[in-house]
N, C-alpha and C positions, 0 to 999 in steps of 0.2 A: 144435462146428463153427462157424467164423467165416466171414463173407463180406467180402472186400475188393473194393471197386468203384472203378475208376479210369477215367480218360479221358486219352489221351496228348496232348490239346491243352490240358489245364488249365495246364500250364507254358508260358504264352504266350511268354515270352522264349526258352525252350528247350523245345520240345515233348517232348524225350526225358527230362526231369528226373524226372517221376513214375514212369515205367517203370524208369528206372535205380535209383531208390530201392527199388522192389519187388524188383528183382534183388539189390541189395545186402543187403536184409533177409533174403531166403531163403538167400543164400549164407552169411550169418552164423548164421541159425537154421534149418538144414535140417530139424530135427525138427518144425517148424511146417507144412511143406509139406502133409502129409496132413490138417492141421486146418483148412485154409483153402480156401474156394471162391473162386477168383479170377475176377472178372467185369470185362471191359474193353470199353469202347465207343470207336468211332472213326469212320472213313469221313466225316470232316468237315474242310474246309479250316481250318487253324489260324489264319488271319488273317481270312478272309471268313466263317467259320462256315457256309459253304454245303455241303450234303451232297455227297459224292463217292461215289456208290453203284453205279457201273458194276461189272461183273464184275472187270475188270482193277484198278480202283481199290480194290475190296474186298479182293482178294488182296494187292495191294501194301501196303495199310494193315496187314493182319495180319502179313505177312512182315517189315515194318519193326519191329513190336512184338516179334516172335519173335527178331529179330536183337539187339535191345537187351536183352531179358530173358535171352537166352543159355542157355536150358535150366534156369534156376534154379527155375522153377515152370511147370507146364503151365497153359494158359489154359482154364479150365473153361467159361466163357461169353463169347462175343464177339458184339457187336451194333452195328449202325449207330446213330449218335447221332440221326439224323433221316431222314425219307423224302425222297428227291429227286423232285420233281414231273416232272423230265425223264427219269426212268428208270422202267421198269415196276416195280411192287412186287416181282414175282417174281424179277427179274434178280439182285440181290445175294444173295437167299436160295438161288437155284440154285447160286451159287458157294459160299456158306457150307455148303450140303449136301455139296458135293464136298470142302470143307476138313475137314468132320467125318469123312467117309469116309476121308480121307487121314490122319486122326489128328492133325491140326494143332490142332484145338480139340475140345471135348467137347459143347458145346451152343451155342445161339444165342438171341438176344433182339432187342428193338427198343426205342427210346426215343421217347416221345411220339407215339403212333399212334392213329388212330381205328378204329372197329369193322371197317370194310371192309378197311382195310389189314392189320389183324391177321389177319382171316380168310383173305385171299389168301396172306399170307406163311406163316401157320401150316399151310396146306394143302401148301406146298412142303416144309417141315420143321417139326415140332412145336417150339414155343418152350419154353425153360427159364424165362424171366422176361420181363416187360415193365416198363420204367421210366417212371414218370409223376410229375409235380409235384403234380397235384391229381386227385381222383377225381370226374370230372364226372358229370352226370346224363343224358348223351345216349346211353346204351347202351354206353359203353365198359366200365364195370365189369362189367356183366352179360355182355358178350362174353368178358372175361377169365375170369370164373367158369365160364361154360358150356364153355370150352375147357380148364379146369383149369390156367390159367396164373397163377402167383404174381405179385404186383405188388411192385415195388421203388418205394417212395415217397421222392422226394428233396425237399430244402428243406422238410421237414415242419414247421418252425417259422416258416413264412411269411417266409423271408429276414430274420429278426430281429425282426419286428413283435411277437410275443408275449413276447420275452425280457426286456422292461423296460429295455433299453439305449437304445431309441429313444423320445424324448419330443417331439422336433421334427425337422423335415427337416434342419436344420443338423447334427444328430448323425451323419448319414451324411456322411463326410468326402469332400472332393473327390478324384476319381480312383476312387472306389468304383464298381464296375460296376453296382450297384443303381440308381444315379442315371440309368441309361439305360432303366430299366424303367418302364412306365406307372404302376404302383402307387406309385412313389416320386416322382411328379411332384406339384407344389404343389396342383393341383386335386383330387388323389386321396388324398394322404398322410394328412390329418387324419381322414377318414372311415375309412380302413383302420386307423388307430391306435385309433380308438374301438372298432372290432370286436375288435382285439387286447386292449384293456383289459377288455372284457367276458369274453373267454375266460379272462383271468387270474384272474377271480373264482372260476372252477371250479378252475383250476390251484392256486390258493392253498389251497383246501379239501382238495385231494388231496395237497398237499405237493410236487407235481412238475408239469412240463408233460407232460400225458398223451396217450396215443394207444392205439388198440386195433384189432384186426381187426374187420371189418364183415361181417355176414351177407350183405349185398348184393354184396360185392366178393370174397369168398373170402380167400385168404391174402395178407397184406400185410406186407412187411418194410420198416421205416422206416430211413432212413439220415440222421439229423440230423447236421450238422457239429459237430465238437468238437476244439478244439486244446489244451484243458487238462483236468485231472482234474475241476475244478469243473464244466466244461461237460458232461462225461460224466454226472456225477451229476444235473445239471439236466435232461438229456435222458432220464432214466430212463423206461422205458415201464411203465405200470401199467394195471391192468384198470379199465375204466369200467363203472359200473353203468348199469342202464336209466334211472335218474333222471338221472345225469350226461349221458347221451346225449340225453335229452329237453331238458335245459337247453341243451345245445349246439345242438340243432335250433332252439330258440327264438331263440338269439342269431343264428344264421345267417339266419333269416328277418327279424329285426328290423333288422339292420345289414348290408346287402349289401356285399360286397367290390366295389370299383370299380377300373377300369383293367385292361388286359391284363396277363398275367404277364410279358411281355417288351415290347420296343419293336415297332413295326409291322414292321420289317425281320426281326427274329428270330421274330416270331409266324408269319410265312409258312412257317417250317420245321416247324411243329407239325402 
């Protein structure tokens, strides 16, 4: 079983591109429909990145995706990209519960949410997954585990820091969205690169850039990006020993990551 995760605002120039590609794939390879869990997130303005989580906007967002995918594949999990502070937590999930009952989707999730948000939304309809960038220590991971919600971890390779491709800030080319993120600013970049270099000492010994499930977090599904076969091999997930994890903990404590994950504007949506 494979998991395909998409977001219909990733194609900024044409927000329908990614969903159209999914439709075309399953039209060409219908035998793969039963092999794939399709998870799609939306409910966000394609230009402002501001959440649009009202009941009407939630339904409209899903209906637009269903129109484009045109029955080539059912949507197994649908979830808002962010929480809208102007809308109650429960509102979009009340609507998603109706959509599940109507058979439009099979399950729901949420991206980047704190413990209280998760508890409120999960009480409306149990979650299939929650997507996060980092596993923080503020009770979020424990909440997911207590509710038996699997974690989808994105950008697990630190947006490129541990890959060895970034040696200096100028290696991030103009126009790259990462230049808008705090951790890629001049005052933060070098320290974060030092952290990545120390991680690579463990990766080199393991022969891969490694990841694993955590007893504190429950089930974690990593989705590192890969556009070539070589990147797929580099992103191979392997088991970490207790000694490996101890070394990682030492690195985390010795070189703290600096800067927010996003810009101040985007950070407000987390």
